[in-house]
N, C-alpha and C positions, 0 to 999 in steps of 0.2 A: 399511122406507123414515127411516121414525125412528131405526129403530139408527142406520142407518151416516150419519145426521145428524148423530148427537150423537160415534160417531163421528171425521166428518171435524173438529167440530169440537177435540178432545181432540190428535185430532192437531195440525188447529194450536193447540190449549193448547203440544202440547209442540215446536213446533217454537218459541212463543216465550219458553219457556224456553232452549230450545241455543242461541237467539239472544241469552236475555242472556249464560247461562253464557260462551260464547265474548267478546261485548261486555267483559263482567270482568275475561278472561284481557286480552284486548286494552287494554281502557283501563288498564288499568292496570299496564301492560308500562311498562319502561325510555324502552321507541322511542318511543310512544305518548308518556309524560311529556317527555323532552326535547325531539319536535317542536314539541310545546305548548307547552312551555315558549317554544322559540326562537322561532315566528308570535306568539306575545303578545308579547316583543319586536320583534320586528321591526313588528309590527303598530302598540304604544304607540308604536316612533320615530318613523313614517313621521307617526304621526298630533298628536307632538308637534315636531315639523317643521313645523307645521302643510303636510302634502304630504298626497292624494291618498294609502292605503297603491292597489298595485292588485287586482281583481276578487279574481283565485283566491286570494290571501292572504286574500282576508274569507275567502272559503268552503273552504278550506283552516281556518282558524282555527274556525271554527265549527263545522268537518264535526269537528274534534282534541273538542272541549268537544261534543259531544253524541255522540263516541263515547267520552268520557274518563269525564259525566256521568250515562250516562242513565241507566243501571243505578244504584247509588245511590242515585238522586232521585225512581228509581220503587219503591226497596226502602220508600222513607220516607216517599210518596205510600200508597203500598202499607200499611202499617205503621199510619199515619195515617187511613187510611179506614179497617180494622180497629178502634180503635180508638174513633173518631170518633163511627160508624155500625152492625157487628155487633155490638163488644165486651159490652156489656152482654146482645144477645139469644144469643147463642154463650155465654154463665158461666149464661144462664137456662134455658135450653135441655139447655146439658148439668150440673149439678146434677140438676135434674127428672127427664133422662135417669137421673141417679145416685139420688136419692128414689126412686125408683118399682121401680128392676132394686132397689134396696135392702129397700122394701116389698114388693113379689110375694116375695123372697124369705122373709120372714116371715112371709105367707103361708103357706107351701103347706109352713112346712118344721112345720108342726104336723100333719100329716100324715103327718110323716114318718116310719118303722119308729126305736125310737131303740136303744142297742145291744146294751142289756138289758131288752131289749122285745118277748114274742113277740108272736104274728098274733093272737094273744086274748085279749093284753092291749089287744093299736091300738086293730080291734075295738072293742069295749067304751070307751076315750077315745074315743076318732072317735063312735058310738054317742049317748056319751051329753051333744054336743051336740045340740041343738035345729037343727030345719028349718027356723027360723026364721035362724038363727045360720050355719046355712053358703047358704042366701038375703041374708041382707046382707055376708059376708063377698063370696060373687058378681059379684054387685051394682058391692062394692068394688073387688076386683079387676075388673072390665068397664071403669070409668071409668077407673082408672090402664092397661088397654092404649086404653081410646081417647087420653088424654092423653100418653101414650107417645108414640103413629105422631103427633102434635100433631110433639111435642120434634123426635122423628125427620127428618120433616123440614125445620124451622126446622132443626136442623141439616145437613140433607143439601142445600137450599139454604145457608148462607153455604159449606160449600167449595164446593160448583163460582161459586160470585158469588169468592171466594178463589184456584184452581185454575184456573179457563176464564171467564171476565169477563175480572178483571183483566189477566191474559196477553192473551188479545187483544187488551182496548184498548193495551195500551202495544206490542204489535207493531206497529196502527194507525201511532200516534202514529208510534212510531219509524219506522215509512212516508214517512209522512203529514212530520212533519220533513226526512225527507233527500231530499222530493221540495221541497221548499221551497227548500232551501236551494241545491239543484242551477239551480232553473230559476226563485230568486228576484229582481231586480233588484236585483244588488248597493246601487246607485249613489245607492238610497235610506238607505242608511246613513252611503254619506259627509256626508250631509246634517244630522242628525245634532250 
């Protein structure tokens, strides 16, 4: 049941990514840019002439502005959210995972067979270490592994926020914005 719910969320995030891609292509097209320019000029000309622009023109202008700028603004917002709220944790967790992997490789490299070393030489070298050395190394290895799990979970959580939560928030925002533009009384804009 949890897997099904998670797959539904991932599907919604993929739909959001698809919507963003479509909005980027459509919003950057010359047709939308030209329509936005014409609608903006017509609306501004009517306002400058102290006339009230028709509701359809105001709605069209707002929809074109939304189509043109929602994805770049969302990308800037997502990047700002990452830099302000998540970058420090991401950088710390990533460096700790790298350090832990490096330390664990160094700790286990002593047990590796050297190319010029036979099995008896390796056994002598390993036997020469005291039991206390082995216990302390095993304890250090356990501590590193425990911390590694914590940092990997942090990286996973940040990944989910960036790839699931923020795109779903954008999808929700676009849906709410379009609904508001379609049903919002435009007359309230003309009194400003």
